[in-house]
N, C-alpha and C positions, 0 to 999 in steps of 0.2 A: 565342456566349455565354461567356464565360470560367470556367473552373474555378475553386472556391474555392481549390482546392490550388496554383492558377497564380497566385492575386493576389501581387504582390510587395511583400515586409516594408521597413520602411524601416532602411535600411542604415546611414544618416547623419542627423545635425542639420543642417540647412542655416546657415551660418556667420552670416547676418543673426541668424535667429533667438537662436541663442546670445547674440551680446553685445545685441540688443533685449532678452530676457530679462534678463539680469545687470544692465541698466540698469531695467529693471521689479524685478529684487532689490534691488538697491543702494536704490531710492526708497524702499522697505520699511521702512528704519531712518529717515525724515523723519517725520512727521506728516501722516497722511496721514487721508482721512474713511473709516469703518466698511467701505463698500463694496468701499475698493480693499484692503483687505486681503483681504478675501472674494473676489476676485476674485485676488489673490495667492496665495492657499494653491491654488485649485484648477487655476490654470494653474503653478503650481510642482508639484503633485502630477502633471498630467500630462508637462510636459518631464523631472523627474524619472526618471519610470517611462519614458518613451522614451528616454532618454540609458541607464539601466540596462540596459535589454536592446538597446540598439545596443552597451555596452561588451560584454555578456555576449557577442554572436554576436564580437566581435572580439578573443573568449577575454582581455581582462583578468583580472589577478586582484583587485583592491582595486575598481577603479570601480564596477562594478555594486552593491556592498553600500553605498556611501560613498551612489553614488545613489540606489538602492533606500531606505536610512535616512532620507535626506532627502524623498523621496516617501511616506513615512510618515509623517514630523516637519509636511509641508506638509497632509497631507490632509485637506479640508474634511470627511468626514464623521465623523471621531471625533475631536475639535479638541487639541491639545498646549495647555495652557494654562500660558504663561509670563509672566513680567512684562515689558514692554514693552523696558526695557532688554536683555533676554536674546533676545527677539526681531530687536531690533537689530544682534546683534552675529550674531545665525544667518543673516538677512539677506545682511549684508556679508560674511561670509565667504562663504557658497553663493553670492555673484555674483563674486567671488572664484576660487572654484572652477571654476566655469562657464568663465571666461577663460583660467585658467589650465590647464584639461583640452579645452580649445576643437577642440586638432589632433584627439586621440585618439577623438572623439566626431563630428568633423566632415570628414576624411577617412581616408583609406586609410592613415596611419599605422601602426604594428604595432606591437601592445604592447611594451614593454621588462623 
């Protein structure tokens, strides 16, 4: 039986997950069914929270704050109500952020 303290925590987000999630975010800018946006909120909150944790463990200064803010914006419990045009910009910007920062959260790349 394994001790709870010995459970290994995630130290990176797999690159395929990052790129697939960036695509999911980018598709959010298009007209989609309401259920897609519910899925997007939940998955974005989880992925950005994990990315924030990974960025903190890797001693990044700014990325944890950005990822944490995005996790709050996308959280499904307390909805942030914005016009569709604003969400489209946020979705595309978040997708670009995920692609541009993939190295920092997916590999052992040292922070700058």
